[in-house]
N, C-alpha and C positions, 0 to 999 in steps of 0.2 A: 452552346452544349453546356456550358457551366450554368448558363439560365435556367434554363430546361431540368436542371437535377435542382437548383435552388427552386424553382416555384413547386415541384411536386416534391420537397421538403415540406413547404409551407403547406402546402393540402392535405398532407399526410400527419401534422403535426396536427392541423384544425380536423381532422377525420378524427384520430387519435382524445384529440378533448371530446368531441360532439357525439361520437357513437360509436366507442372502443370496439363491438365484435363486430362492424361494418372494417375497419382499420384490422384487427386480425386476417381477417379472411382476403381482404386485398391484397395484403401483403403476403400470405401462404398463396396468393391464385399469382400474383408477379413474382415470388419467389425472393424478396426481400426480406432481409433482416434487419428489423429498429434497431439502431444502438442512440441512449442518449447524448440529447449534445453534451458535450464538459459544464459543468456551473459557474467555472469561472475561464476568461478565455486571458492569457496575457501574452504579451509581444516578448519571445525570446531575444533578449540583445545580449551581446558577451560582458555585456559588467554581470549581470542578473546569474547567466550562465556560470561563470566563474567563484561568484558568490553564493550558489546552489552546490558548487563541484566543492569549495571551502568547509561550506554546514557538511555537508558530509563526511569530505575526511576527518573534521574535528570529531565529529559522532560518533562516525566508527575506531577511530582510534583512542576515545574516552570510553567507549564500549568495552574494549580489548585493557583498558587501563583497569577497568573494575572488575573484569573475569580474570587477569591476573592477579587482583586482591584476593578478590574471594578465592581461587585454588589454593593464593598462599594463608586465606587464614582456615582452610579445609587441610591443609599439609601441616598445621600448627597444630590442631587440633585434636587430630588424630590419632600419633604419638602417646597425649596424654591419653587418651581414651584406653591407649591397647594398656599402657603400662599398669592403669588403673583395675582394670580387669585381670590381669595376669597377677596381683596382688592379692584379688580374690574381696575385695571390699568392695561393698555397694555403689552403685553409682546413680 
């Protein structure tokens, strides 16, 4: 069965490259939703999965830290602006 599916994929790919209108018609008649294959195949290993998880964790921590710094800067700048506006001097 897998061999038949692979053969169908190859035929559809060839048909898509040669005659796109016919390809769309065949997909519509068979009820096939064609999805493009991924550009890059990578075998998932435990080491790679752990490294990716670590990178995502570090990215999220850095993002949280930067967000906290922005909030801190906004909190520090807002009292100054309100005090200047209360005194009546132009900003």
